[in-house]
C-alpha positions as CSV (number, residue, x, y, z in Angstrom):
1,M,0.0,0.0,0.0
2,T,1.3,3.5,-0.9
3,E,1.8,5.8,2.0
4,N,-0.2,9.0,1.8
5,Y,-1.5,11.8,4.0
6,I,-3.5,14.9,4.1
7,Q,-2.6,18.1,6.0
8,Y,-4.5,21.3,6.5
9,A,-2.7,24.7,6.9
10,S,-4.4,24.9,10.3
11,G,-2.4,21.9,11.4
12,Y,-4.7,18.9,11.1
13,Q,-3.1,15.8,9.6
14,K,-4.3,12.3,8.8
15,D,-2.4,9.4,7.4
16,N,-3.7,6.7,5.0
17,I,-6.5,8.7,3.5
18,D,-9.1,7.9,1.0
19,E,-11.5,9.9,-1.3
20,E,-13.9,10.6,1.6
21,D,-11.1,12.5,3.4
22,I,-10.6,14.7,0.4
23,V,-14.3,15.4,0.0
24,K,-14.4,16.4,3.6
25,A,-11.3,18.6,3.3
26,I,-12.8,20.4,0.3
27,S,-16.0,21.1,2.3
28,D,-13.9,22.3,5.2
29,I,-11.7,24.6,3.2
30,Q,-14.7,26.5,1.8
31,S,-15.6,27.6,5.3
32,M,-12.1,28.5,6.5
33,D,-10.6,31.9,6.7
34,D,-8.0,32.9,4.0
35,E,-5.0,32.3,6.3
36,H,-5.9,28.7,7.0
37,G,-7.8,28.0,3.8
38,A,-5.4,25.5,2.3
39,F,-4.7,21.8,2.5
40,W,-2.4,19.4,0.7
41,V,-2.3,15.7,0.0
42,S,0.9,13.7,-0.4
43,V,1.4,10.3,-2.0
44,I,4.8,8.9,-1.4
45,T,6.2,6.6,-3.9
46,A,9.9,6.8,-4.8
47,D,9.3,10.6,-4.4
48,E,6.8,12.6,-2.5
49,N,4.1,13.8,-4.9
50,V,2.0,16.6,-3.6
51,I,-1.0,18.7,-4.6
52,E,-1.8,21.7,-2.5
53,V,-5.0,23.7,-3.0
54,N,-5.9,27.1,-1.6
55,K,-9.3,28.5,-0.9
56,D,-9.1,30.5,-4.2
57,L,-8.7,27.3,-6.2
58,S,-5.1,27.9,-6.9
59,L,-3.0,24.7,-6.8
60,F,0.6,23.8,-6.5
61,V,1.5,20.4,-8.0
62,I,4.9,19.0,-7.0
63,F,6.0,15.8,-8.7
64,E,9.6,14.6,-8.8
65,G,10.8,17.9,-7.3
66,Q,9.2,20.0,-10.1
67,Q,6.5,22.5,-9.0
68,T,3.7,23.7,-11.3
69,R,1.2,26.4,-10.4
70,Y,-2.3,25.8,-11.7
71,Q,-5.6,27.7,-11.4
72,A,-8.6,25.4,-11.2
73,T,-12.0,26.6,-12.3
74,H,-14.2,24.6,-10.0
75,W,-14.1,22.4,-6.9
76,N,-15.1,19.4,-9.0
77,E,-11.9,19.8,-11.0
78,V,-9.9,19.8,-7.8
79,T,-11.7,16.7,-6.6
80,E,-10.8,14.9,-9.8
81,L,-7.2,15.8,-9.6
82,Y,-7.0,14.5,-6.0
83,K,-8.7,11.2,-7.1
84,L,-6.1,10.8,-9.8
85,L,-3.3,11.5,-7.2
86,L,-4.6,8.8,-4.9
87,L,-4.6,6.4,-8.0
88,E,-1.0,7.5,-8.7
89,K,-1.9,8.8,-12.2
90,F,0.8,11.4,-12.1
91,D,1.2,11.6,-15.9
92,I,-2.5,12.4,-16.4
93,I,-2.4,15.1,-13.7
94,T,0.7,16.6,-15.3
95,S,-1.0,16.8,-18.7
96,K,-4.0,18.5,-17.1
97,V,-2.1,21.2,-15.2
98,K,0.3,22.3,-18.0
């Protein structure tokens, strides 16, 4: 099993997450203030692969040490990217956030 975790900017962290944890985090972030309105999910393979999302739908995607900034248009798009992350579909995510 791949190691993964979710962490909120406010400090909450949980290991071995699933899609339900991401759905909850997206719901939570929408009611947070701007300072704490972010969370990230990391999937650890040979490298740590991270997607961080902010309340304004801006994302940082970090794969193999390369960071890409991306502006999502809707929370459904963010949910889809996180689902792909949990499935380790890094190449699909990379093509979507170019």
